[in-house]
C-alpha positions as CSV (number, residue, x, y, z in Angstrom):
1,M,-28.8,5.9,-149.3
2,R,-26.1,7.3,-151.5
3,E,-25.8,4.1,-153.5
4,R,-29.5,4.4,-154.4
5,F,-29.2,7.9,-156.0
6,R,-28.3,6.3,-159.3
7,Q,-31.8,4.6,-159.4
8,F,-33.5,8.0,-159.6
9,A,-33.5,10.7,-162.2
10,P,-30.8,13.3,-161.8
11,K,-33.5,16.0,-161.4
12,Q,-35.0,14.1,-158.4
13,K,-34.4,16.1,-155.2
14,F,-34.3,14.7,-151.7
15,G,-34.2,16.3,-148.2
16,G,-31.5,15.2,-145.9
17,D,-29.6,16.1,-142.8
18,K,-26.2,17.7,-142.6
19,A,-24.5,14.4,-143.2
20,Y,-25.5,14.7,-146.9
21,Q,-24.2,18.2,-147.4
22,G,-22.5,18.6,-150.7
23,E,-24.6,15.9,-152.5
24,A,-26.1,17.3,-155.7
25,Q,-29.5,15.7,-155.3
26,V,-30.0,16.4,-151.6
27,T,-31.3,19.6,-150.0
28,T,-29.8,20.1,-146.5
29,P,-30.1,22.7,-143.8
30,C,-27.5,25.5,-143.6
31,K,-24.6,24.7,-141.4
32,K,-23.2,27.3,-139.0
33,P,-19.7,28.3,-140.0
34,K,-16.9,27.8,-137.5
35,G,-16.7,30.8,-135.3
36,G,-19.6,32.5,-137.1
37,Q,-23.3,32.8,-137.0
38,L,-26.2,32.1,-139.4
39,T,-28.0,35.0,-140.9
40,D,-31.7,35.5,-140.1
41,E,-32.5,34.3,-143.6
42,Q,-30.5,31.1,-143.1
43,K,-32.2,30.5,-139.8
44,Q,-35.6,30.9,-141.4
45,Q,-34.7,28.5,-144.2
46,N,-33.5,25.9,-141.6
47,R,-36.8,26.4,-139.7
48,E,-38.9,25.8,-142.8
49,F,-36.8,22.8,-143.8
50,S,-37.1,21.2,-140.3
51,Q,-40.9,21.8,-140.4
52,Q,-41.2,19.7,-143.6
53,R,-38.8,17.1,-142.3
54,I,-40.6,16.7,-139.0
55,F,-43.8,15.9,-140.9
56,V,-42.0,13.1,-142.8
57,E,-40.5,11.8,-139.6
58,H,-44.0,11.7,-138.0
59,V,-45.3,9.7,-141.0
60,I,-42.5,7.2,-140.7
61,R,-43.3,6.9,-137.0
62,L,-47.0,6.2,-137.9
63,I,-45.9,3.5,-140.3
64,K,-43.6,1.9,-137.7
65,I,-46.5,1.6,-135.2
66,F,-47.4,-1.4,-137.2
67,N,-44.8,-4.0,-136.1
68,V,-44.7,-5.5,-139.6
69,A,-42.9,-2.4,-140.8
70,R,-40.6,-2.2,-137.9
71,E,-39.4,-5.8,-137.5
72,R,-38.2,-8.6,-139.7
73,F,-40.9,-9.7,-142.2
74,R,-41.7,-13.3,-141.4
75,L,-44.2,-14.1,-144.1
76,N,-43.5,-15.0,-147.7
77,C,-41.4,-12.2,-149.3
78,L,-44.0,-12.0,-152.1
79,N,-46.5,-10.7,-149.6
80,Y,-44.3,-7.9,-148.3
81,K,-45.3,-5.3,-150.9
82,P,-49.1,-5.7,-150.6
83,V,-48.8,-5.6,-146.8
84,I,-46.7,-2.5,-146.7
85,L,-49.0,-0.8,-149.3
86,V,-52.0,-1.6,-147.0
87,I,-50.2,-0.1,-144.0
88,C,-49.3,3.0,-146.0
89,G,-52.9,3.3,-147.1
90,L,-54.1,3.1,-143.5
91,V,-51.6,5.8,-142.5
92,R,-52.8,8.0,-145.3
93,L,-56.4,7.6,-144.2
94,R,-55.4,8.5,-140.6
95,I,-53.4,11.6,-141.7
96,K,-56.3,12.7,-143.9
97,A,-58.7,12.3,-141.1
98,L,-56.4,14.3,-138.8
99,I,-56.0,17.1,-141.3
100,L,-59.8,17.3,-142.0
101,S,-60.7,17.5,-138.3
102,C,-58.4,20.5,-137.5
């Protein structure tokens, strides 16, 4: 992922795990210092960050339910983008339906 940062504007921000700590464009959770503890504010920030991150992880899981997105694409490579866009559209419809029913 680090190689692809150059493709985006410098102001573009990403959320990542602790492996990306120190990167300018990546927001990461607070790491507990050696022999220390996190403050209540840092714990709250980590909790909020993980709530946003888990939503993204669930969306990725929904996309991977379709085997086309999980496995090697066997059709003509020109068809990949339209197929993935249809899958993402179906997932968006499903998420919207789930949000409206709650």
